[in-house]
N, C-alpha and C positions, 0 to 999 in steps of 0.2 A: 943282488947285493948292491950293485952300483946305483940302481934306481932309488933304493932307500936312502943312500947317502945324499943323492941329489935332492930328494924330497925334504930331508931334514935340513939341508943347507938353505933351500928356498924358504922353509918355515922360519928358520932363524933370521933370514934376511927380512922377512915380512913382519915379524913381531915388533921390531923398533918402529916401523911405519905405523902400526896400529897404536902403539903407545903415543907416538907423536900426534896422530890424529885425535886421540883421546884428550891429550893436553890442550890442543887447539880448541876442541869443542868446549872444554871446561873454561878456557880463557874467554871464549866468545860468550858463553852463558853468564859468566861473572860480569863481563862488560855490559851485557844487556841489562842485567839486574841493576848495575850501578847507574846506568842511564835512566832507567825507569824510576828508581827510588827517589832521586831529587824531584822528579815531576810529581810523584805522589805526595811528597812532603810539602812541596810548594803549594799544591792544591789545598792541602790541609791548612796551611798557614793563611792562605788567601781566604779560605772560608771563615776562619776565626776573625780575621781583620774585617771581612765583610759584615759579620754579625755584630762586631763592636762599634762600627761606624753608624752614627745616627742617620736614618733616612732623610733625604732632602737637604743635608748639609754639604755644601760644596767647599772646595779648598779655599782657605782664607776666611771662611765664615766662623762665627762663634758656635761652639758645640751646643747641642740641646740636651739638658740634663733631666728634663721632665716636662709634663704637661699638666697645668692646673685645670681643675674642673670649675664650673660656675660656682660662685659664692656671693653672698650678700650679707652685710653687717650694718651697724648703725654708726654713722659718722658723728663727730663732735657737735655738729649743728643739729643733731636729732633726726636727720634724714637717712634713708637707706642709701648705701653706696657699696658697689662691689664690682664683679667681673664685667658686667655690661658697661659700666662707666669707664672701665680701664681698657677695654678693647680699643684697638687703634692707637694706643699710647704706650711707649716704653715706660717702665716704672721700676722703682727701686723699693724693696720691702725690707722691714726689720720687725723684730718682736721685742717689746719692752713692757714695763709697767710703771706707773707714775710714782709709786711709793719706794721704788728701788733707789738706793743711795750710792751704789757702786758703779757698775758698768753702764746702766741705762742712761744716766745724764751724759756720760761720755759718748755713747752711741748717738744720742739725740744732738749733741753738739757737733758731731761729725756730719750728721744728716743736715743740720743747719748750714754747715759749710758747703755741702753739696748744693743745697738750695740757692745759696748766695752765688755759687759759680755758674748756675744755669742762666741762660739769656732770658730777657723779658719775652713774654708770650711763648714760653717753651711748651712743647707738647708733653714733656717728661713730667711724670707724677712721682711723688714720694708717698709711701704708705707705711704707717706704723700700726701694727696690730698689738693689742694688749694681751698679756697672758694672765691678767687679774681682772676679769670683767665684772666681778661682783663689786669691786671697789672702783674700778675705772668706768664711771658713768660718762655719758657724753659731756656733762658739765665739768667733771673733773679733767677729762681729756682736753677740753677747751682751755682750762686754766694752765695745764701743762704745756699746751701748744703755744700759749702766749709767752711763756718763759723763754722759748726758743725762737720767737718771732716767726712762727710758721705761717706762711701765706695760705689762706684757706683754699685758693684755687689750685695750688701746687701740692701742698703737703697735707695728706689726709690722716686722720687718727680714727681707728675703727675698734668698736667693741661689739659684743654680742654674746650668745650662749657659749659657755666655756667649752662644752664638748665639740661644738662646731669649730671654734677657734683652734683648739688643740688638734682636731682632725686635719684641718688645713695645714697647720705647721708640720705635723708628723707625716701625713700621707701625701700632702701636696708639695710642700717645700722640702720634705725630708730633713727637717730640723727638729731638735728636741724642744718640747714644751710640756711642762707638767708641774704640779704642785709638789713641794718637797716632802709632803707627808707620805708620798709614794717613793719607793726605792728608785734611784736614778737608773735609767736604761740607756744603752748606747743607740744612737740613731745614725745611720749611714747614708751618705749621699752617693748613689751609684753613678759611675761614669765620669768622675773627676778626681784629681790627685789627692786632695785633702778630704778623705772620705768620712772621718769621724768627728762629729761636732762636739762631743762631750769634752774635748780638750779646750774648747773656748766657750763653754757654757757657764751659766751662773750657778756656782756651787758653794759659795761661802755660807756658813751655817746661819748667819743673820738674815740671809735672803730666803724667803719662803717659796721661790719659784725657780725652776730650771729652764733656761732658754739660751738660745745661741746669740753670739755677738756678731754673727755674719750679716752682711747686707746681701740681698739677692736681686739680681738683674732679671727682669721679666720683659719679654718682647710684646709686640702688638697683638700676638695670637695666643697670649697667656702661656708661652713656653719659657721655661727657666733657661737662661743663657749664661749665668755666671754667679759664683759665690765669692765674697770678698770679706776678709777679716777686717772689721772696723777698727782694730787696734794697730793695723799695719799701714802706715801712710803710703807705701809703695803700691799696695793693692788698691787703695782708694784712688790713687793717681791713675792706675791702669783702668779702673772703672770709668773715671771721668774723662780721661784724655784719649783712651783707645777703644774700649768696648762699647760704651754708650754711643759715641759717634757712629760706630758701625751700624747700630740699630736705627739710628736716625736717618741713615742713608737707605734703609730698607724700604722698597716701594710699597 
């Protein structure tokens, strides 16, 4: 009888130790899980950041928003002009049409100011693509260019087949370009903050074409490096004083 009492007493004393050991094991397991969880989360975030960063872009460089394919159109002088002639030159592009009476003259006036701000013998080119090629012949583009005192060696005006011009705008530059007899569609620019261009497109009913008011900065390798609202002076200032000089320093 005495042995049973001793056995029960030992068991009673041992149970709290088991409970304590169980609690310690639970705490250690929870701590281990807490330590591992941030590491897993951090790896997931790092992976997303790695995917979103453009390859080959170092800290302080302009981002790369896209890569243009080769293209060739007809310049106002009647000669072919395109990607081959623009390689090794930083350039600024826009899309206009000569019969436009609203934003196009304003865009071209801003482009003329950019031209005036460039130094003599500049490697920078300005390129205006028409979205109305049936009307905007080389001769008509030449007349339009004269209105804005466009220098033939700096500022190019290009026309060509409509489907090729629109494909370059939409698939290359990620900008809207279409005749208004077709229902407007949203065009997104992946990889930068102002992603929808239909907010700054030509939408008045009296205008038969939809196009963007953005200027686009392209580098020597036909990579898109920036979008700038031509109606916002601070963006054009950033283009001229900050972003373009970065490309000019590029070896």
